[in-house]
C-alpha positions in Angstrom: 7.0 6.0 -19.3 3.7 5.8 -20.2 1.4 2.3 -19.8 -1.4 1.5 -21.3 -3.4 -1.8 -20.1 -5.8 -3.5 -21.9 -7.4 -7.8 -22.8 -9.9 -7.3 -19.8 -13.3 -8.3 -20.4 -16.4 -10.5 -18.9 -15.6 -14.5 -19.0 -17.2 -17.7 -17.3 -15.0 -19.2 -14.6 -12.3 -21.4 -16.3 -11.8 -19.8 -19.3 -8.3 -17.7 -19.9 -7.7 -13.6 -21.0 -4.5 -12.5 -21.7 -3.8 -8.7 -20.6 -1.4 -7.0 -22.3 0.2 -3.8 -21.1 1.4 -1.6 -24.0 4.3 0.7 -22.4 5.5 4.6 -24.7 8.8 5.9 -24.1 12.0 4.8 -24.9 12.8 3.2 -21.4 10.5 0.8 -20.8 13.7 -2.0 -21.0 14.9 -0.5 -18.6 12.0 -0.9 -16.1 10.4 -3.9 -13.8 7.2 -4.5 -15.0 4.1 -5.3 -12.5 0.7 -6.2 -12.4 -1.7 -5.4 -9.9 -5.9 -6.1 -8.7 -8.0 -4.3 -7.4 -11.4 -5.8 -6.7 -14.4 -3.4 -5.2 -14.2 -3.0 -1.8 -10.5 -4.7 -1.4 -6.8 -3.1 -1.5 -5.1 -2.9 -5.2 -2.2 -6.4 -3.9 0.0 -7.4 -6.3 -0.7 -10.3 -9.1 3.0 -10.9 -11.0 6.5 -9.6 -12.4 8.8 -9.1 -14.5 12.3 -8.3 -14.6 13.7 -5.5 -17.3 14.7 -8.4 -19.3 12.2 -10.6 -18.7 14.8 -13.4 -17.2 12.7 -13.0 -13.5 9.4 -13.3 -12.5 7.8 -13.3 -9.2 4.2 -13.9 -8.7 1.3 -13.9 -6.1 0.3 -17.2 -3.8 -3.0 -16.6 -5.5 -1.7 -16.4 -9.0 1.3 -18.2 -9.2 0.0 -21.9 -10.6 -2.3 -20.3 -13.0 -1.4 -17.1 -14.4 2.4 -16.4 -16.8 4.4 -12.9 -16.8 6.2 -12.4 -20.1 7.7 -9.1 -21.9 8.6 -8.1 -25.7 10.8 -5.3 -24.8 11.0 -4.4 -28.7 7.5 -3.6 -28.6 7.2 -2.8 -25.8 4.6 -4.9 -23.9 4.1 -7.0 -21.1 1.4 -9.9 -20.9 -0.3 -12.0 -18.1 -2.0 -15.0 -19.9 -4.2 -15.8 -16.7 -5.9 -19.5 -17.1 -8.7 -21.4 -14.7 -10.1 -17.9 -13.5 -12.0 -18.2 -10.9 -15.2 -15.4 -10.0 -12.2 -14.5 -7.2 -10.3 -12.5 -9.7 -12.4 -10.6 -10.5 -11.1 -7.0 -10.7 -10.0 -4.0 -12.0 -6.2 -4.6 -13.2 -3.1 -2.0 -13.7 0.6 -2.5 -15.1 3.1 -0.6 -12.9 6.7 0.6 -13.8 9.1 -0.1 -11.1 12.5 0.1 -11.1 14.0 -1.6 -8.2 12.9 -5.5 -8.8 13.5 -5.9 -4.5 10.6 -4.0 -4.2 7.7 -5.3 -7.3 5.8 -6.5 -4.4 4.9 -3.8 -3.3 2.8 -1.1 -4.4 3.5 1.9 -3.0 7.0 1.6 -4.7 5.5 1.5 -8.5 6.5 5.7 -10.1 4.0 5.4 -12.8 0.3 3.0 -13.3 -1.5 2.0 -16.3 -5.4 3.0 -16.1 -6.5 -0.1 -15.4 -8.5 -3.0 -17.5 -11.2 -4.4 -16.1 -12.1 -8.3 -15.9 -15.0 -9.9 -14.6 -14.8 -14.3 -14.1 -18.8 -14.9 -13.9 -19.9 -18.4 -11.7 
């Protein structure tokens, strides 16, 4: 499966953004999809994940109350709605595919990655 993230941009603190992760290939619905982010000089960290059918979601503690992940398998797309953005949310956001829901928070367990989209939040 090939993934392409989009929707990033420059926003102010408190604004919202919706990221999209578009996938190609017939097997999209067999993968859990995760969002990760990487800020300058920091390691890539888990943000959120959604199971193959969309029935399960998981969030990092820092984003749980502000971000929402969902998916539309008919459109081969996963979304990340980000509300109440803060400057600390500034990072390149990546989507990735994983077939094992039990490991969705582990960066090393993902087989396929998109190219990333930059989110910059000004104060």
